[in-house]
All heavy atoms as TSV, in Angstrom:
chain	resi	resn	atom	element	x	y	z
A	1	GLN	N	N	-39.454	-7.084	7.876
A	1	GLN	CA	C	-38.512	-6.229	7.175
A	1	GLN	C	C	-37.101	-6.519	7.698
A	1	GLN	O	O	-36.854	-6.503	8.896
A	1	GLN	CB	C	-38.885	-4.766	7.424
A	1	GLN	CG	C	-37.954	-3.820	6.751
A	1	GLN	CD	C	-38.376	-2.370	6.986
A	1	GLN	OE1	O	-39.201	-2.080	7.819
A	1	GLN	NE2	N	-37.794	-1.496	6.230
A	2	LYS	N	N	-36.201	-6.803	6.777
A	2	LYS	CA	C	-34.814	-7.079	7.142
A	2	LYS	C	C	-33.949	-5.889	6.775
A	2	LYS	O	O	-34.186	-5.197	5.796
A	2	LYS	CB	C	-34.311	-8.323	6.423
A	2	LYS	CG	C	-34.953	-9.585	6.914
A	2	LYS	CD	C	-34.264	-10.796	6.355
A	2	LYS	CE	C	-34.896	-12.033	6.953
A	2	LYS	NZ	N	-34.175	-13.224	6.583
A	3	GLU	N	N	-32.940	-5.710	7.576
A	3	GLU	CA	C	-32.019	-4.604	7.351
A	3	GLU	C	C	-30.674	-5.164	6.916
A	3	GLU	O	O	-30.125	-6.059	7.551
A	3	GLU	CB	C	-31.865	-3.809	8.644
A	3	GLU	CG	C	-31.023	-2.582	8.508
A	3	GLU	CD	C	-31.000	-1.787	9.802
A	3	GLU	OE1	O	-32.026	-1.732	10.499
A	3	GLU	OE2	O	-29.940	-1.247	10.105
A	4	LEU	N	N	-30.150	-4.649	5.823
A	4	LEU	CA	C	-28.835	-5.060	5.355
A	4	LEU	C	C	-27.800	-4.061	5.844
A	4	LEU	O	O	-27.973	-2.856	5.693
A	4	LEU	CB	C	-28.792	-5.112	3.825
A	4	LEU	CG	C	-29.644	-6.175	3.163
A	4	LEU	CD1	C	-29.581	-6.027	1.655
A	4	LEU	CD2	C	-29.178	-7.555	3.567
A	5	LEU	N	N	-26.738	-4.573	6.421
A	5	LEU	CA	C	-25.660	-3.713	6.897
A	5	LEU	C	C	-24.390	-4.011	6.118
A	5	LEU	O	O	-24.019	-5.163	5.933
A	5	LEU	CB	C	-25.405	-3.941	8.386
A	5	LEU	CG	C	-26.572	-3.657	9.319
A	5	LEU	CD1	C	-26.202	-4.027	10.754
A	5	LEU	CD2	C	-26.965	-2.195	9.246
A	6	PHE	N	N	-23.741	-2.978	5.678
A	6	PHE	CA	C	-22.486	-3.100	4.956
A	6	PHE	C	C	-21.433	-2.282	5.686
A	6	PHE	O	O	-21.493	-1.062	5.683
A	6	PHE	CB	C	-22.615	-2.585	3.514
A	6	PHE	CG	C	-23.574	-3.365	2.680
A	6	PHE	CD1	C	-24.877	-2.936	2.514
A	6	PHE	CD2	C	-23.170	-4.533	2.068
A	6	PHE	CE1	C	-25.767	-3.660	1.744
A	6	PHE	CE2	C	-24.055	-5.267	1.298
A	6	PHE	CZ	C	-25.356	-4.831	1.138
A	7	PRO	N	N	-20.486	-2.937	6.324
A	7	PRO	CA	C	-19.435	-2.176	7.015
A	7	PRO	C	C	-18.534	-1.467	6.010
A	7	PRO	O	O	-18.098	-2.057	5.025
A	7	PRO	CB	C	-18.671	-3.234	7.793
A	7	PRO	CG	C	-18.986	-4.518	7.131
A	7	PRO	CD	C	-20.317	-4.359	6.458
A	8	ILE	N	N	-18.298	-0.219	6.267
A	8	ILE	CA	C	-17.452	0.590	5.387
A	8	ILE	C	C	-16.402	1.279	6.257
A	8	ILE	O	O	-16.735	1.871	7.283
A	8	ILE	CB	C	-18.268	1.658	4.632
A	8	ILE	CG1	C	-19.309	0.994	3.755
A	8	ILE	CG2	C	-17.353	2.546	3.803
A	8	ILE	CD1	C	-20.243	1.975	3.094
A	9	ARG	N	N	-15.167	1.167	5.821
A	9	ARG	CA	C	-14.082	1.836	6.539
A	9	ARG	C	C	-13.631	3.022	5.702
A	9	ARG	O	O	-13.131	2.865	4.590
A	9	ARG	CB	C	-12.933	0.873	6.767
A	9	ARG	CG	C	-11.798	1.487	7.527
A	9	ARG	CD	C	-10.727	0.456	7.780
A	9	ARG	NE	N	-9.554	1.140	8.269
A	9	ARG	CZ	C	-8.347	0.669	8.180
A	9	ARG	NH1	N	-8.138	-0.504	7.637
A	9	ARG	NH2	N	-7.331	1.340	8.643
A	10	LEU	N	N	-13.809	4.212	6.239
A	10	LEU	CA	C	-13.393	5.415	5.544
A	10	LEU	C	C	-12.148	5.965	6.216
A	10	LEU	O	O	-12.095	6.090	7.431
A	10	LEU	CB	C	-14.494	6.478	5.578
A	10	LEU	CG	C	-15.797	6.107	4.895
A	10	LEU	CD1	C	-16.818	7.218	5.079
A	10	LEU	CD2	C	-15.588	5.828	3.433
A	11	SER	N	N	-11.194	6.284	5.408
A	11	SER	CA	C	-9.978	6.870	5.935
A	11	SER	C	C	-9.718	8.169	5.194
A	11	SER	O	O	-9.557	8.188	3.985
A	11	SER	CB	C	-8.797	5.911	5.749
A	11	SER	OG	O	-7.615	6.532	6.178
A	12	SER	N	N	-9.709	9.252	5.928
A	12	SER	CA	C	-9.522	10.551	5.292
A	12	SER	C	C	-8.049	10.859	5.059
A	12	SER	O	O	-7.720	11.771	4.325
A	12	SER	CB	C	-10.148	11.643	6.153
A	12	SER	OG	O	-9.533	11.662	7.421
A	13	SER	N	N	-7.173	10.101	5.698
A	13	SER	CA	C	-5.757	10.404	5.543
A	13	SER	C	C	-4.966	9.133	5.230
A	13	SER	O	O	-4.447	8.482	6.118
A	13	SER	CB	C	-5.219	11.067	6.807
A	13	SER	OG	O	-5.380	10.215	7.901
A	14	LEU	N	N	-4.921	8.786	3.980
A	14	LEU	CA	C	-4.104	7.649	3.573
A	14	LEU	C	C	-2.648	8.072	3.606
A	14	LEU	O	O	-2.279	9.136	3.127
A	14	LEU	CB	C	-4.478	7.193	2.162
A	14	LEU	CG	C	-5.836	6.531	2.003
A	14	LEU	CD1	C	-6.094	6.222	0.537
A	14	LEU	CD2	C	-5.922	5.276	2.832
A	15	LEU	N	N	-1.837	7.240	4.180
A	15	LEU	CA	C	-0.420	7.524	4.318
A	15	LEU	C	C	0.326	6.920	3.137
A	15	LEU	O	O	0.264	5.716	2.922
A	15	LEU	CB	C	0.068	6.928	5.641
A	15	LEU	CG	C	1.420	7.325	6.174
A	15	LEU	CD1	C	1.514	8.843	6.324
A	15	LEU	CD2	C	1.654	6.663	7.519
A	16	ALA	N	N	0.985	7.752	2.368
A	16	ALA	CA	C	1.713	7.274	1.192
A	16	ALA	C	C	2.743	6.235	1.597
A	16	ALA	O	O	3.566	6.476	2.473
A	16	ALA	CB	C	2.404	8.437	0.481
A	17	GLY	N	N	2.657	5.050	0.994
A	17	GLY	CA	C	3.599	3.987	1.284
A	17	GLY	C	C	3.159	3.023	2.361
A	17	GLY	O	O	3.830	2.035	2.621
A	18	ASP	N	N	2.022	3.291	2.995
A	18	ASP	CA	C	1.522	2.401	4.042
A	18	ASP	C	C	0.791	1.228	3.401
A	18	ASP	O	O	-0.430	1.152	3.391
A	18	ASP	CB	C	0.609	3.162	5.002
A	18	ASP	CG	C	0.194	2.339	6.196
A	18	ASP	OD1	O	0.808	1.279	6.431
A	18	ASP	OD2	O	-0.744	2.758	6.899
A	19	VAL	N	N	1.560	0.301	2.852
A	19	VAL	CA	C	1.025	-0.810	2.067
A	19	VAL	C	C	0.158	-1.737	2.919
A	19	VAL	O	O	-0.856	-2.240	2.460
A	19	VAL	CB	C	2.173	-1.601	1.401
A	19	VAL	CG1	C	1.641	-2.772	0.595
A	19	VAL	CG2	C	2.997	-0.675	0.501
A	20	ASN	N	N	0.522	-1.951	4.177
A	20	ASN	CA	C	-0.250	-2.852	5.037
A	20	ASN	C	C	-1.307	-2.133	5.870
A	20	ASN	O	O	-1.959	-2.733	6.710
A	20	ASN	CB	C	0.667	-3.690	5.936
A	20	ASN	CG	C	1.470	-2.857	6.895
A	20	ASN	OD1	O	1.363	-1.636	6.928
A	20	ASN	ND2	N	2.306	-3.505	7.679
A	21	SER	N	N	-1.480	-0.847	5.652
A	21	SER	CA	C	-2.526	-0.032	6.295
A	21	SER	C	C	-2.503	-0.089	7.820
A	21	SER	O	O	-3.545	-0.107	8.465
A	21	SER	CB	C	-3.908	-0.459	5.791
A	21	SER	OG	O	-4.016	-0.307	4.416
A	22	ASP	N	N	-1.304	-0.078	8.410
A	22	ASP	CA	C	-1.218	-0.094	9.870
A	22	ASP	C	C	-0.952	1.296	10.449
A	22	ASP	O	O	-0.759	1.447	11.645
A	22	ASP	CB	C	-0.155	-1.083	10.349
A	22	ASP	CG	C	1.255	-0.690	9.965
A	22	ASP	OD1	O	1.426	0.282	9.199
A	22	ASP	OD2	O	2.204	-1.366	10.408
A	23	GLY	N	N	-0.944	2.320	9.604
A	23	GLY	CA	C	-0.747	3.685	10.065
A	23	GLY	C	C	0.700	4.108	10.168
A	23	GLY	O	O	1.003	5.223	10.575
A	24	VAL	N	N	1.628	3.214	9.794
A	24	VAL	CA	C	3.060	3.503	9.868
A	24	VAL	C	C	3.712	3.042	8.566
A	24	VAL	O	O	3.364	2.000	8.028
A	24	VAL	CB	C	3.713	2.742	11.049
A	24	VAL	CG1	C	5.197	3.045	11.146
A	24	VAL	CG2	C	3.017	3.066	12.353
A	25	VAL	N	N	4.643	3.839	8.063
A	25	VAL	CA	C	5.413	3.432	6.884
A	25	VAL	C	C	6.775	2.983	7.381
A	25	VAL	O	O	7.527	3.774	7.950
A	25	VAL	CB	C	5.552	4.586	5.871
A	25	VAL	CG1	C	6.381	4.162	4.681
A	25	VAL	CG2	C	4.185	5.065	5.414
A	26	ASN	N	N	7.058	1.690	7.189
A	26	ASN	CA	C	8.320	1.147	7.697
A	26	ASN	C	C	8.748	-0.070	6.874
A	26	ASN	O	O	8.187	-0.339	5.814
A	26	ASN	CB	C	8.205	0.804	9.191
A	26	ASN	CG	C	7.103	-0.174	9.492
A	26	ASN	OD1	O	6.670	-0.948	8.630
A	26	ASN	ND2	N	6.631	-0.167	10.720
A	27	ILE	N	N	9.722	-0.799	7.386
A	27	ILE	CA	C	10.293	-1.942	6.683
A	27	ILE	C	C	9.250	-3.022	6.388
A	27	ILE	O	O	9.353	-3.732	5.385
A	27	ILE	CB	C	11.500	-2.526	7.470
A	27	ILE	CG1	C	12.236	-3.581	6.660
A	27	ILE	CG2	C	11.043	-3.100	8.790
A	27	ILE	CD1	C	12.987	-3.042	5.484
A	28	LEU	N	N	8.230	-3.132	7.219
A	28	LEU	CA	C	7.183	-4.120	6.974
A	28	LEU	C	C	6.459	-3.835	5.655
A	28	LEU	O	O	6.077	-4.755	4.938
A	28	LEU	CB	C	6.187	-4.146	8.135
A	28	LEU	CG	C	6.753	-4.577	9.485
A	28	LEU	CD1	C	5.678	-4.467	10.556
A	28	LEU	CD2	C	7.300	-5.983	9.412
A	29	ASP	N	N	6.291	-2.556	5.341
A	29	ASP	CA	C	5.668	-2.191	4.075
A	29	ASP	C	C	6.561	-2.560	2.895
A	29	ASP	O	O	6.079	-3.008	1.858
A	29	ASP	CB	C	5.347	-0.695	4.059
A	29	ASP	CG	C	4.347	-0.327	5.133
A	29	ASP	OD1	O	3.202	-0.803	5.062
A	29	ASP	OD2	O	4.712	0.419	6.051
A	30	ILE	N	N	7.872	-2.401	3.069
A	30	ILE	CA	C	8.813	-2.773	2.011
A	30	ILE	C	C	8.759	-4.281	1.767
A	30	ILE	O	O	8.708	-4.732	0.622
A	30	ILE	CB	C	10.253	-2.334	2.358
A	30	ILE	CG1	C	10.349	-0.813	2.393
A	30	ILE	CG2	C	11.250	-2.902	1.351
A	30	ILE	CD1	C	11.682	-0.289	2.866
A	31	VAL	N	N	8.754	-5.062	2.843
A	31	VAL	CA	C	8.704	-6.521	2.709
A	31	VAL	C	C	7.422	-6.941	1.996
A	31	VAL	O	O	7.450	-7.761	1.069
A	31	VAL	CB	C	8.826	-7.205	4.088
A	31	VAL	CG1	C	8.552	-8.690	3.993
A	31	VAL	CG2	C	10.201	-6.943	4.691
A	32	LEU	N	N	6.295	-6.378	2.407
A	32	LEU	CA	C	5.023	-6.719	1.778
A	32	LEU	C	C	5.015	-6.322	0.311
A	32	LEU	O	O	4.597	-7.098	-0.558
A	32	LEU	CB	C	3.871	-6.034	2.517
A	32	LEU	CG	C	2.474	-6.315	2.014
A	32	LEU	CD1	C	2.163	-7.801	2.054
A	32	LEU	CD2	C	1.458	-5.540	2.839
A	33	LEU	N	N	5.508	-5.132	0.011
A	33	LEU	CA	C	5.559	-4.673	-1.378
A	33	LEU	C	C	6.475	-5.555	-2.218
A	33	LEU	O	O	6.132	-5.936	-3.341
A	33	LEU	CB	C	6.029	-3.222	-1.424
A	33	LEU	CG	C	6.185	-2.581	-2.793
A	33	LEU	CD1	C	4.918	-2.710	-3.625
A	33	LEU	CD2	C	6.576	-1.125	-2.648
A	34	PHE	N	N	7.621	-5.919	-1.670
A	34	PHE	CA	C	8.556	-6.783	-2.391
A	34	PHE	C	C	7.918	-8.138	-2.688
A	34	PHE	O	O	8.048	-8.675	-3.792
A	34	PHE	CB	C	9.845	-6.955	-1.587
A	34	PHE	CG	C	10.952	-7.571	-2.360
A	34	PHE	CD1	C	11.616	-6.871	-3.350
A	34	PHE	CD2	C	11.333	-8.878	-2.112
A	34	PHE	CE1	C	12.646	-7.450	-4.083
A	34	PHE	CE2	C	12.356	-9.467	-2.840
A	34	PHE	CZ	C	13.007	-8.749	-3.823
A	35	ASN	N	N	7.190	-8.685	-1.716
A	35	ASN	CA	C	6.490	-9.953	-1.937
A	35	ASN	C	C	5.402	-9.809	-2.997
A	35	ASN	O	O	5.149	-10.754	-3.757
A	35	ASN	CB	C	5.895	-10.476	-0.630
A	35	ASN	CG	C	6.943	-11.045	0.284
A	35	ASN	OD1	O	7.987	-11.505	-0.164
A	35	ASN	ND2	N	6.695	-11.006	1.582
A	36	MET	N	N	4.761	-8.661	-3.062
A	36	MET	CA	C	3.762	-8.423	-4.110
A	36	MET	C	C	4.418	-8.409	-5.483
A	36	MET	O	O	3.870	-8.930	-6.450
A	36	MET	CB	C	3.034	-7.102	-3.871
A	36	MET	CG	C	2.067	-7.123	-2.739
A	36	MET	SD	S	1.306	-5.499	-2.569
A	36	MET	CE	C	0.207	-5.809	-1.215
A	37	VAL	N	N	5.597	-7.802	-5.561
A	37	VAL	CA	C	6.333	-7.783	-6.835
A	37	VAL	C	C	6.677	-9.212	-7.249
A	37	VAL	O	O	6.446	-9.613	-8.397
A	37	VAL	CB	C	7.614	-6.920	-6.731
A	37	VAL	CG1	C	8.477	-7.086	-7.967
A	37	VAL	CG2	C	7.261	-5.447	-6.518
A	38	LEU	N	N	7.208	-9.985	-6.321
A	38	LEU	CA	C	7.600	-11.357	-6.631
A	38	LEU	C	C	6.397	-12.244	-6.959
A	38	LEU	O	O	6.486	-13.136	-7.797
A	38	LEU	CB	C	8.376	-11.972	-5.465
A	38	LEU	CG	C	9.758	-11.379	-5.198
A	38	LEU	CD1	C	10.377	-12.035	-3.972
A	38	LEU	CD2	C	10.655	-11.512	-6.411
A	39	GLY	N	N	5.271	-11.977	-6.306
A	39	GLY	CA	C	4.074	-12.785	-6.524
A	39	GLY	C	C	3.174	-12.261	-7.621
A	39	GLY	O	O	2.101	-12.795	-7.861
A	40	ASP	N	N	3.605	-11.197	-8.290
A	40	ASP	CA	C	2.837	-10.588	-9.370
A	40	ASP	C	C	1.414	-10.248	-8.911
A	40	ASP	O	O	0.441	-10.512	-9.604
A	40	ASP	CB	C	2.814	-11.505	-10.593
A	40	ASP	CG	C	2.444	-10.755	-11.864
A	40	ASP	OD1	O	2.706	-9.545	-11.947
A	40	ASP	OD2	O	1.865	-11.383	-12.770
A	41	GLU	N	N	1.307	-9.660	-7.711
A	41	GLU	CA	C	0.030	-9.235	-7.151
A	41	GLU	C	C	-0.173	-7.749	-7.415
A	41	GLU	O	O	0.779	-7.014	-7.637
A	41	GLU	CB	C	0.002	-9.457	-5.641
A	41	GLU	CG	C	0.097	-10.891	-5.214
A	41	GLU	CD	C	0.152	-11.004	-3.698
A	41	GLU	OE1	O	-0.637	-10.315	-3.024
A	41	GLU	OE2	O	0.990	-11.763	-3.208
A	42	TYR	N	N	-1.439	-7.309	-7.339
A	42	TYR	CA	C	-1.717	-5.885	-7.472
A	42	TYR	C	C	-2.551	-5.404	-6.305
A	42	TYR	O	O	-3.518	-6.044	-5.903
A	42	TYR	CB	C	-2.443	-5.547	-8.776
A	42	TYR	CG	C	-2.636	-4.053	-8.918
A	42	TYR	CD1	C	-1.601	-3.268	-9.380
A	42	TYR	CD2	C	-3.817	-3.439	-8.528
A	42	TYR	CE1	C	-1.734	-1.894	-9.477
A	42	TYR	CE2	C	-3.963	-2.068	-8.624
A	42	TYR	CZ	C	-2.924	-1.293	-9.094
A	42	TYR	OH	O	-3.058	0.067	-9.172
A	43	ASN	N	N	-2.145	-4.281	-5.742
A	43	ASN	CA	C	-2.883	-3.598	-4.693
A	43	ASN	C	C	-2.655	-2.113	-4.930
A	43	ASN	O	O	-1.510	-1.663	-5.022
A	43	ASN	CB	C	-2.351	-4.029	-3.323
A	43	ASN	CG	C	-3.060	-3.347	-2.183
A	43	ASN	OD1	O	-3.486	-2.205	-2.274
A	43	ASN	ND2	N	-3.182	-4.047	-1.082
A	44	SER	N	N	-3.720	-1.355	-5.031
A	44	SER	CA	C	-3.586	0.064	-5.351
A	44	SER	C	C	-2.763	0.817	-4.316
A	44	SER	O	O	-2.105	1.811	-4.648
A	44	SER	CB	C	-4.959	0.704	-5.520
A	44	SER	OG	O	-5.697	0.611	-4.316
A	45	LEU	N	N	-2.761	0.372	-3.059
A	45	LEU	CA	C	-1.941	1.026	-2.036
A	45	LEU	C	C	-0.456	0.843	-2.296
A	45	LEU	O	O	0.364	1.647	-1.866
A	45	LEU	CB	C	-2.273	0.464	-0.646
A	45	LEU	CG	C	-3.631	0.808	-0.068
A	45	LEU	CD1	C	-3.832	0.087	1.264
A	45	LEU	CD2	C	-3.788	2.299	0.105
A	46	ALA	N	N	-0.099	-0.215	-2.991
A	46	ALA	CA	C	1.303	-0.502	-3.273
A	46	ALA	C	C	1.778	0.105	-4.589
A	46	ALA	O	O	2.972	0.162	-4.852
A	46	ALA	CB	C	1.534	-2.007	-3.293
A	47	ASP	N	N	0.856	0.576	-5.403
A	47	ASP	CA	C	1.207	1.175	-6.698
A	47	ASP	C	C	1.529	2.650	-6.485
A	47	ASP	O	O	0.742	3.540	-6.776
A	47	ASP	CB	C	0.049	1.007	-7.687
A	47	ASP	CG	C	0.402	1.447	-9.091
A	47	ASP	OD1	O	1.591	1.733	-9.347
A	47	ASP	OD2	O	-0.509	1.504	-9.922
A	48	LEU	N	N	2.716	2.905	-5.959
A	48	LEU	CA	C	3.083	4.253	-5.528
A	48	LEU	C	C	3.230	5.255	-6.661
A	48	LEU	O	O	3.055	6.446	-6.466
A	48	LEU	CB	C	4.361	4.195	-4.689
A	48	LEU	CG	C	4.218	3.395	-3.395
A	48	LEU	CD1	C	5.551	3.279	-2.689
A	48	LEU	CD2	C	3.181	4.020	-2.491
A	49	ASN	N	N	3.563	4.784	-7.852
A	49	ASN	CA	C	3.681	5.715	-8.975
A	49	ASN	C	C	2.440	5.701	-9.869
A	49	ASN	O	O	2.412	6.337	-10.916
A	49	ASN	CB	C	4.949	5.443	-9.792
A	49	ASN	CG	C	4.973	4.060	-10.397
A	49	ASN	OD1	O	4.065	3.258	-10.202
A	49	ASN	ND2	N	6.039	3.773	-11.119
A	50	ASN	N	N	1.416	4.983	-9.449
A	50	ASN	CA	C	0.114	4.951	-10.137
A	50	ASN	C	C	0.211	4.625	-11.623
A	50	ASN	O	O	-0.468	5.234	-12.447
A	50	ASN	CB	C	-0.622	6.285	-9.940
A	50	ASN	CG	C	-0.971	6.525	-8.499
A	50	ASN	OD1	O	-1.498	5.655	-7.824
A	50	ASN	ND2	N	-0.648	7.710	-8.007
A	51	ASP	N	N	1.040	3.622	-11.946
A	51	ASP	CA	C	1.166	3.236	-13.351
A	51	ASP	C	C	0.398	1.955	-13.673
A	51	ASP	O	O	0.472	1.435	-14.779
A	51	ASP	CB	C	2.633	3.096	-13.760
A	51	ASP	CG	C	3.359	1.979	-13.026
A	51	ASP	OD1	O	2.765	1.356	-12.116
A	51	ASP	OD2	O	4.530	1.732	-13.354
A	52	GLY	N	N	-0.344	1.432	-12.687
A	52	GLY	CA	C	-1.162	0.256	-12.924
A	52	GLY	C	C	-0.464	-1.075	-12.735
A	52	GLY	O	O	-1.074	-2.117	-12.911
A	53	ILE	N	N	0.816	-1.041	-12.380
A	53	ILE	CA	C	1.555	-2.272	-12.108
A	53	ILE	C	C	2.400	-2.087	-10.849
A	53	ILE	O	O	2.778	-0.976	-10.498
A	53	ILE	CB	C	2.460	-2.708	-13.287
A	53	ILE	CG1	C	3.411	-1.582	-13.690
A	53	ILE	CG2	C	1.659	-3.177	-14.467
A	53	ILE	CD1	C	4.417	-1.977	-14.736
A	54	ILE	N	N	2.669	-3.194	-10.190
A	54	ILE	CA	C	3.541	-3.176	-9.013
A	54	ILE	C	C	4.880	-3.756	-9.445
A	54	ILE	O	O	4.935	-4.893	-9.910
A	54	ILE	CB	C	2.950	-4.044	-7.884
A	54	ILE	CG1	C	1.530	-3.637	-7.581
A	54	ILE	CG2	C	3.850	-4.029	-6.667
A	54	ILE	CD1	C	1.338	-2.654	-6.513
A	55	ASN	N	N	5.937	-2.951	-9.315
A	55	ASN	CA	C	7.253	-3.425	-9.720
A	55	ASN	C	C	8.338	-2.755	-8.883
A	55	ASN	O	O	8.045	-2.065	-7.911
A	55	ASN	CB	C	7.469	-3.221	-11.225
A	55	ASN	CG	C	7.334	-1.778	-11.648
A	55	ASN	OD1	O	7.480	-0.867	-10.842
A	55	ASN	ND2	N	7.029	-1.558	-12.911
A	56	ILE	N	N	9.575	-2.946	-9.289
A	56	ILE	CA	C	10.721	-2.445	-8.523
A	56	ILE	C	C	10.702	-0.920	-8.402
A	56	ILE	O	O	11.217	-0.361	-7.427
A	56	ILE	CB	C	12.055	-2.963	-9.131
A	56	ILE	CG1	C	13.217	-2.718	-8.179
A	56	ILE	CG2	C	12.311	-2.324	-10.478
A	56	ILE	CD1	C	13.143	-3.532	-6.916
A	57	LEU	N	N	10.077	-0.237	-9.343
A	57	LEU	CA	C	9.984	1.224	-9.254
A	57	LEU	C	C	9.187	1.642	-8.024
A	57	LEU	O	O	9.512	2.636	-7.366
A	57	LEU	CB	C	9.363	1.795	-10.525
A	57	LEU	CG	C	10.154	1.578	-11.810
A	57	LEU	CD1	C	9.370	2.106	-13.006
A	57	LEU	CD2	C	11.515	2.226	-11.723
A	58	ASP	N	N	8.148	0.882	-7.706
A	58	ASP	CA	C	7.366	1.171	-6.510
A	58	ASP	C	C	8.179	0.901	-5.248
A	58	ASP	O	O	8.082	1.652	-4.271
A	58	ASP	CB	C	6.077	0.330	-6.508
A	58	ASP	CG	C	5.195	0.648	-7.701
A	58	ASP	OD1	O	4.730	1.796	-7.793
A	58	ASP	OD2	O	4.984	-0.249	-8.530
A	59	VAL	N	N	9.004	-0.140	-5.274
A	59	VAL	CA	C	9.874	-0.448	-4.135
A	59	VAL	C	C	10.856	0.701	-3.913
A	59	VAL	O	O	11.053	1.153	-2.781
A	59	VAL	CB	C	10.630	-1.782	-4.338
A	59	VAL	CG1	C	11.620	-2.015	-3.206
A	59	VAL	CG2	C	9.659	-2.949	-4.453
A	60	VAL	N	N	11.455	1.194	-4.978
A	60	VAL	CA	C	12.410	2.303	-4.877
A	60	VAL	C	C	11.718	3.544	-4.311
A	60	VAL	O	O	12.266	4.223	-3.426
A	60	VAL	CB	C	13.049	2.598	-6.250
A	60	VAL	CG1	C	13.846	3.895	-6.211
A	60	VAL	CG2	C	13.933	1.438	-6.685
A	61	LEU	N	N	10.520	3.832	-4.777
A	61	LEU	CA	C	9.779	4.982	-4.248
A	61	LEU	C	C	9.488	4.823	-2.764
A	61	LEU	O	O	9.611	5.778	-1.993
A	61	LEU	CB	C	8.468	5.170	-5.021
A	61	LEU	CG	C	8.598	5.761	-6.421
A	61	LEU	CD1	C	7.256	5.717	-7.139
A	61	LEU	CD2	C	9.103	7.190	-6.345
A	62	LEU	N	N	9.112	3.616	-2.356
A	62	LEU	CA	C	8.817	3.374	-0.945
A	62	LEU	C	C	10.059	3.535	-0.083
A	62	LEU	O	O	10.012	4.155	0.990
A	62	LEU	CB	C	8.203	1.983	-0.759
A	62	LEU	CG	C	7.816	1.605	0.664
A	62	LEU	CD1	C	6.911	2.650	1.297
A	62	LEU	CD2	C	7.154	0.244	0.677
A	63	VAL	N	N	11.179	3.009	-0.539
A	63	VAL	CA	C	12.432	3.185	0.205
A	63	VAL	C	C	12.758	4.668	0.332
A	63	VAL	O	O	13.140	5.136	1.416
A	63	VAL	CB	C	13.588	2.408	-0.468
A	63	VAL	CG1	C	14.927	2.793	0.144
A	63	VAL	CG2	C	13.349	0.911	-0.360
A	64	ASN	N	N	12.573	5.422	-0.729
A	64	ASN	CA	C	12.843	6.870	-0.667
A	64	ASN	C	C	11.893	7.581	0.280
A	64	ASN	O	O	12.301	8.514	0.979
A	64	ASN	CB	C	12.749	7.478	-2.071
A	64	ASN	CG	C	13.959	7.148	-2.905
A	64	ASN	OD1	O	15.047	6.903	-2.386
A	64	ASN	ND2	N	13.777	7.116	-4.211
A	65	ILE	N	N	10.634	7.171	0.332
A	65	ILE	CA	C	9.678	7.752	1.272
A	65	ILE	C	C	10.176	7.538	2.695
A	65	ILE	O	O	10.172	8.464	3.522
A	65	ILE	CB	C	8.267	7.149	1.084
A	65	ILE	CG1	C	7.631	7.649	-0.206
A	65	ILE	CG2	C	7.381	7.470	2.280
A	65	ILE	CD1	C	6.345	6.945	-0.589
A	66	ILE	N	N	10.616	6.328	2.989
A	66	ILE	CA	C	11.081	6.019	4.349
A	66	ILE	C	C	12.362	6.762	4.676
A	66	ILE	O	O	12.504	7.315	5.771
A	66	ILE	CB	C	11.262	4.496	4.512
A	66	ILE	CG1	C	9.893	3.826	4.479
A	66	ILE	CG2	C	12.012	4.166	5.799
A	66	ILE	CD1	C	9.926	2.315	4.431
A	67	LEU	N	N	13.295	6.845	3.740
A	67	LEU	CA	C	14.566	7.522	4.008
A	67	LEU	C	C	14.411	9.026	4.128
A	67	LEU	O	O	15.210	9.671	4.825
A	67	LEU	CB	C	15.569	7.188	2.904
A	67	LEU	CG	C	16.064	5.745	2.869
A	67	LEU	CD1	C	17.003	5.540	1.691
A	67	LEU	CD2	C	16.724	5.354	4.180
A	68	ASP	N	N	13.407	9.600	3.490
A	68	ASP	CA	C	13.189	11.040	3.538
A	68	ASP	C	C	12.486	11.497	4.810
A	68	ASP	O	O	12.386	12.686	5.063
A	68	ASP	CB	C	12.386	11.508	2.322
A	68	ASP	CG	C	13.211	11.518	1.057
A	68	ASP	OD1	O	14.449	11.514	1.159
A	68	ASP	OD2	O	12.611	11.532	-0.037
A	69	ARG	N	N	12.011	10.574	5.617
A	69	ARG	CA	C	11.276	10.962	6.840
A	69	ARG	C	C	12.222	11.214	7.968
A	69	ARG	O	O	13.237	10.757	8.159
A	69	ARG	CB	C	10.267	9.888	7.225
A	69	ARG	CG	C	9.159	9.896	6.231
A	69	ARG	CD	C	8.110	8.883	6.594
A	69	ARG	NE	N	7.186	8.857	5.464
A	69	ARG	CZ	C	5.897	8.917	5.575
A	69	ARG	NH1	N	5.345	8.973	6.735
A	69	ARG	NH2	N	5.133	8.913	4.527
């Protein structure tokens, strides 16, 4: 009998704007998000306005999140 193991990472507290999932919202998240916009990539963590696309609106929201802290 073989046992299959599937590692699962559960996070109960996702931090809004933490695009790189390092637990901190900072300039590194802005750089990563900007590169996603330029590379036409999609990541649900970066879609801050939940419109299904990553664009400059998400960058503006992320900058506002950082400035409001």
